[in-house]
C-alpha positions, -999 to 999 in steps of 0.1 A, spaced: 0 1 0 16 31 -12 8 66 -21 27 101 -30 16 111 1 27 78 19 61 87 2 61 122 11 55 115 49 76 85 52 51 64 66 39 27 58 2 30 64 -26 59 56 -29 62 90 -24 93 107 -32 98 150 -51 130 152 -35 156 176 -54 157 204 -46 183 233 -52 168 263 -57 131 251 -25 129 231 12 124 245 46 114 236 38 79 243 11 77 221 25 96 189 56 73 197 34 42 192 18 50 161 45 61 146 68 30 154 39 10 139 38 28 105 17 52 108 19 91 117 15 95 154 9 132 163 11 154 192 -7 187 200 11 215 212 -15 243 211 -19 245 248 22 246 259 42 274 261 75 269 242 98 250 268 66 228 275 64 221 238 104 215 235 99 188 263 71 171 240 88 171 211 119 157 226 100 134 247 84 117 215 117 116 197 134 94 224 106 71 222 113 69 182 131 76 152 104 79 130 82 108 119 53 124 139 35 159 136 34 186 158 -1 203 155 -1 243 164 -32 265 165 -35 294 143 -65 310 157 -72 347 157 -61 364 190 -87 371 212 -101 404 212 -110 417 246 -145 432 259 -154 435 292 -186 436 287 -191 406 266 -164 386 296 -184 398 326 -218 390 313 -207 354 306 -193 353 339 -222 363 356 -243 335 341 -218 309 352 -216 323 387 -247 301 398 -232 270 382 -203 276 401 -224 280 435 -235 244 427 -204 234 434 -195 261 466 -171 280 443 -167 315 429 -160 321 395 -130 339 382 -128 377 387 -113 380 351 -105 358 320 -70 351 305 -60 343 269 -44 308 282 -34 298 244 -11 322 227 -19 318 190 9 307 166 2 334 143 21 359 169 37 334 187 79 340 173 90 322 197 75 288 189 82 289 155 118 294 164 118 264 185 104 245 157 127 256 136 159 246 160 142 212 166 128 207 132 98 176 132 91 159 102 56 176 100 36 207 115 -1 208 115 -23 236 113 -53 239 130 -79 271 133 -63 290 101 -28 296 89 3 313 103 17 347 82 32 334 56 68 338 67 64 316 91 48 288 61 81 298 44 102 292 72 94 262 78 94 249 46 136 258 47 137 237 70 127 210 50 93 202 76 63 190 58 30 212 64 -8 200 69 -36 224 75 -69 215 88 -98 230 61 -131 222 61 -141 242 30 -130 241 -3 -121 280 -1 -96 270 33 -84 243 12 -74 271 -15 -61 293 12 -41 268 21 -31 252 -12 -20 290 -21 0 294 9 23 262 -1 14 237 26 17 200 12 -12 181 21 -52 190 33 -70 174 62 -103 177 52 -118 179 88 -156 172 82 -187 176 106 -185 142 120 -152 150 134 -147 151 173 -130 183 190 -126 215 176 -138 223 140 -111 236 118 -127 264 104 -106 298 100 -139 315 110 -161 299 132 -190 325 115 -185 306 86 -190 271 90 -200 248 59 -206 221 83 -197 199 56 -196 161 64 -160 141 52 -176 125 23 -190 153 10 -159 173 20 -133 146 5 -150 144 -31 -150 183 -35 -115 189 -23 -104 158 -49 -119 172 -76 -108 209 -66 -76 208 -54 -42 194 -59 -26 186 -32 -29 154 -13 -65 152 10 -66 134 44 -96 124 51 -107 132 92 -144 130 111 -161 97 118 -134 77 107 -132 40 130 -118 11 117 -104 0 84 -136 -2 66 -140 33 73 -104 42 59 -111 22 28 -143 40 21 -129 78 26 -97 63 1 -119 48 -22 -134 86 -20 -97 99 -30 -85 107 3 -46 96 5 -48 86 43 -72 90 72 -71 110 103 -81 91 136 -87 107 166 -116 95 189 -101 61 174 -68 65 198 -85 76 234 -97 45 248 -53 33 243 -34 34 275 -11 55 259 -38 85 259 -41 110 291 -77 106 293 -90 100 324 -114 74 339 -143 92 333 -136 106 302 -129 63 293 -160 53 310 -182 75 286 -171 64 259 -177 32 261 -211 38 279 -246 53 263 -232 90 262 -208 75 234 -238 77 209 -249 112 215 -220 137 207 -226 174 196 -214 207 185 -214 237 207 -194 268 214 -202 271 243 -174 256 259 -148 274 250 -162 300 225 -154 278 189 -176 248 178 -164 216 188 -178 181 192 -179 165 223 -203 139 242 -233 152 257 -235 169 294 -243 199 313 -214 217 289 -244 214 265 -275 207 283 -272 237 305 -250 264 290 -264 262 259 -294 284 251 -285 311 273 -288 344 249 -253 359 258 -227 365 227 -195 346 240 -162 359 254 -136 355 224 -119 319 220 -94 311 243 -108 336 269 -143 312 274 -123 281 279 -107 294 302 -141 302 319 -153 265 317 -119 253 327 -126 270 361 -162 253 361 -149 219 360 -121 228 384 -144 235 409 -172 206 402 -136 180 404 -129 193 435 -165 181 448 -162 147 422 -185 156 404 -176 154 357 -208 170 349 -188 199 332 -159 177 318 -148 181 286 -149 151 270 -144 154 230 -154 128 208 -163 122 172 -197 102 156 -185 72 156 -171 72 193 -195 42 198 -169 21 175 -141 30 199 -121 -1 206 -96 -6 240 -64 -13 226 -28 -3 228 -17 19 203 3 -2 181 -22 -33 188 -51 -10 171 -25 8 141 -19 -32 134 -55 -38 135 -69 -13 115 -40 -25 85 -53 -58 87 -88 -47 87 -78 -26 52 -67 -57 37 -91 -80 43 
């Protein structure tokens, strides 16, 4: 099984483990890469030294290529009225757990679009692959990464985003369908076409010259084969790897994924300020419908993390963030290398 993208990435199987911040770990990424896929780590929530440590830990466990993902969201525009109004709305939920909401919100993630130090770190460490989520960094950053010999992927959710990424010079497109778990990769959250994986793959394969990686709802070899028949060169799987022992998903997250809640996932913006798909809990049932304009991402996320911490202090996981895609009921509890081996076998059966 070979195609130009596999040769470019220097991997055996068209299997990419999604870079799930909060779930992916160096051990998970390395295990996937060692098994012939492309493992990934996400550094969007890390500072430069934390990110460097993650890269080096991953490299210590594998000499194979792996992917490093960065967040390219537009930096938050502060709005004191919106922020205080959202905190006032959340106050009652904090009170349930005997806690007070934060006095103010923090921009907890620095966007790669304005993080020159993170760019410099990547140029020094030279991972084989860097991927962009939420948009594209400035063109000089793209040019510098390419000049360093780093292969570039970009998550896209529409043809317009794909053409922008292609024009910017990335090497391949990650076609993220609406089925996908976690944050939507939309460049502008106000312009989400909500295209499904299959339709998006076909549109991009037809209109773009770059290899397309399908993402969203793919959990097994049959799903990988299906998107490749539609023209994708590889598949990116995230939810499929959450139950692997190498992931950092906690016990409550794992139990939810193995239970009835896996059959009900939904997309909401109230958790972080950007649309993202997860298993339904009170983040969805209690926080939606307030009719309040949300603070920008990631300010809203800072509030949610504080609320979840207050609940967790009372042994309550009602506000836990448990991202998962629509294929969640198909998740299997296997070591990452065994899962990659099984996926490859299913593709060939």
